[in-house]
Wavefront OBJ file of the C-alpha trace (Angstrom):
o trace
v -130.757 289.010 -89.017
v -126.872 288.975 -89.225
v -125.839 292.517 -89.273
v -122.380 293.001 -90.474
v -122.634 296.703 -91.314
v -125.289 299.227 -92.134
v -124.900 298.210 -95.720
v -124.646 294.444 -95.290
v -127.662 292.574 -93.428
v -128.308 288.800 -94.199
v -131.507 287.161 -93.364
v -131.626 283.934 -91.318
v -133.376 282.214 -94.311
v -130.108 282.135 -96.139
v -128.491 280.053 -93.466
v -128.637 276.385 -93.220
v -127.600 274.744 -89.811
v -126.849 271.110 -89.033
v -125.716 269.617 -85.806
v -123.416 266.744 -85.398
v -121.593 265.025 -82.481
v -118.741 267.089 -81.427
v -115.203 265.936 -80.512
v -114.751 268.710 -78.161
v -115.123 268.909 -74.291
v -117.949 267.332 -72.477
v -116.948 263.937 -71.230
v -119.628 261.316 -71.732
v -122.003 263.945 -72.956
v -120.022 264.112 -76.189
v -121.387 260.682 -77.044
v -125.008 261.472 -76.634
v -125.555 265.082 -77.850
v -125.137 266.730 -81.246
v -123.469 269.994 -80.064
v -121.267 270.701 -83.038
v -122.885 273.355 -85.396
v -122.291 273.401 -89.028
v -123.359 276.413 -91.022
v -123.816 276.402 -94.867
v -124.203 279.688 -96.590
v -124.620 279.996 -100.322
v -122.233 283.019 -100.785
v -122.589 283.028 -104.610
v -126.357 283.230 -104.682
v -126.849 285.536 -101.791
v -129.071 288.471 -102.686
v -128.305 290.450 -99.621
v -124.531 290.820 -100.490
v -123.494 293.790 -102.656
v -121.715 292.663 -105.819
v -118.287 294.396 -104.830
v -118.333 292.827 -101.430
v -119.158 289.412 -102.974
v -116.204 289.868 -105.379
v -113.773 290.747 -102.593
v -115.170 287.760 -100.462
v -114.590 285.293 -103.195
v -111.149 286.632 -103.905
v -110.087 286.330 -100.260
v -112.040 283.269 -99.252
v -112.485 281.511 -102.560
v -110.320 278.481 -101.215
v -113.043 277.913 -98.530
v -116.060 277.730 -100.931
v -117.360 274.493 -102.199
v -117.726 273.989 -105.951
v -121.325 275.030 -105.783
v -120.282 278.263 -103.999
v -121.309 277.256 -100.455
v -119.154 278.403 -97.468
v -119.129 275.739 -94.619
v -118.338 276.921 -91.192
v -118.337 274.669 -88.099
v -117.955 275.342 -84.447
v -117.406 272.907 -81.551
v -115.903 275.397 -79.202
v -118.763 275.153 -76.631
v -120.764 272.247 -75.156
v -124.104 273.334 -76.377
v -125.582 273.838 -79.830
v -126.814 277.440 -79.389
v -123.513 278.939 -78.487
v -121.727 276.952 -81.173
v -124.421 278.171 -83.805
v -123.672 281.809 -82.470
v -120.013 281.105 -82.833
v -120.495 280.275 -86.596
v -122.493 283.340 -87.133
v -119.650 285.255 -85.396
v -116.962 283.781 -87.585
v -119.087 284.636 -90.667
v -119.599 288.221 -89.422
v -115.816 288.601 -89.007
v -114.934 287.155 -92.589
v -117.522 289.511 -94.072
v -116.429 292.638 -91.955
v -112.948 291.958 -93.312
v -114.055 292.486 -96.964
v -116.873 294.894 -96.332
v -114.865 298.008 -96.961
v -112.683 298.301 -100.060
v -109.005 298.718 -99.404
v -107.583 302.324 -100.000
v -105.465 302.623 -103.195
v -101.860 303.192 -102.269
v -100.470 306.389 -103.418
v -96.766 306.331 -104.008
v -94.598 308.725 -102.290
v -91.103 309.755 -102.423
v -88.559 310.048 -99.570
v -87.744 313.553 -98.551
v -84.422 315.136 -99.486
v -83.441 315.134 -95.830
v -84.230 311.301 -95.603
v -82.128 310.739 -98.833
v -79.241 312.728 -97.407
v -79.228 310.795 -94.141
v -79.232 307.551 -96.200
v -76.225 308.771 -98.324
v -74.300 309.979 -95.353
v -74.717 306.863 -93.421
v -73.673 304.749 -96.530
v -70.497 306.984 -96.856
v -69.713 306.702 -93.118
v -69.974 302.892 -93.502
v -67.728 302.869 -96.511
v -65.123 305.062 -94.712
v -65.129 302.676 -91.682
v -64.464 299.682 -93.857
v -61.819 301.400 -95.882
v -59.971 302.372 -92.696
v -60.117 298.662 -91.770
v -58.798 297.483 -95.199
v -55.744 299.922 -95.840
v -53.949 300.012 -92.444
v -51.027 302.579 -92.107
v -47.606 301.120 -92.102
v -48.650 297.397 -93.184
v -47.168 295.808 -96.304
v -50.314 293.849 -97.119
l 1 2 3 4 5 6 7 8 9 10 11 12 13 14 15 16 17 18 19 20 21 22 23 24 25 26 27 28 29 30 31 32 33 34 35 36 37 38 39 40 41 42 43 44 45 46 47 48 49 50 51 52 53 54 55 56 57 58 59 60 61 62 63 64 65 66 67 68 69 70 71 72 73 74 75 76 77 78 79 80 81 82 83 84 85 86 87 88 89 90 91 92 93 94 95 96 97 98 99 100 101 102 103 104 105 106 107 108 109 110 111 112 113 114 115 116 117 118 119 120 121 122 123 124 125 126 127 128 129 130 131 132 133 134 135 136 137 138 139 140 141
């Protein structure tokens, strides 16, 4: 079970792993062992994903989905299959955790009177400084 939050758990039957030869570290071992893990998950047909989370997931990561709605994640960080498969699941967990909670709606606020006064005072001070530079006493320009 991939547990993202108390509300979101995905059974391992929804995941399809395949293993291919890695281009990562490992020396001659790279040419003999299929250590790169590739995870395929059908995000659109997943029954364990709530509808609101699925909508946010597709909005945020839609460009990473195939035309059939599958998400493909690969990992070749480590030299063995098991750790690369765990890394794929970790990447998926992080992606789902980023969209699991709906973003809070922003409430527009106004600046305080003191903040407005400080801003206007600094603008006037800047204006006075520039005016004294422009009109020098005793110059004919």
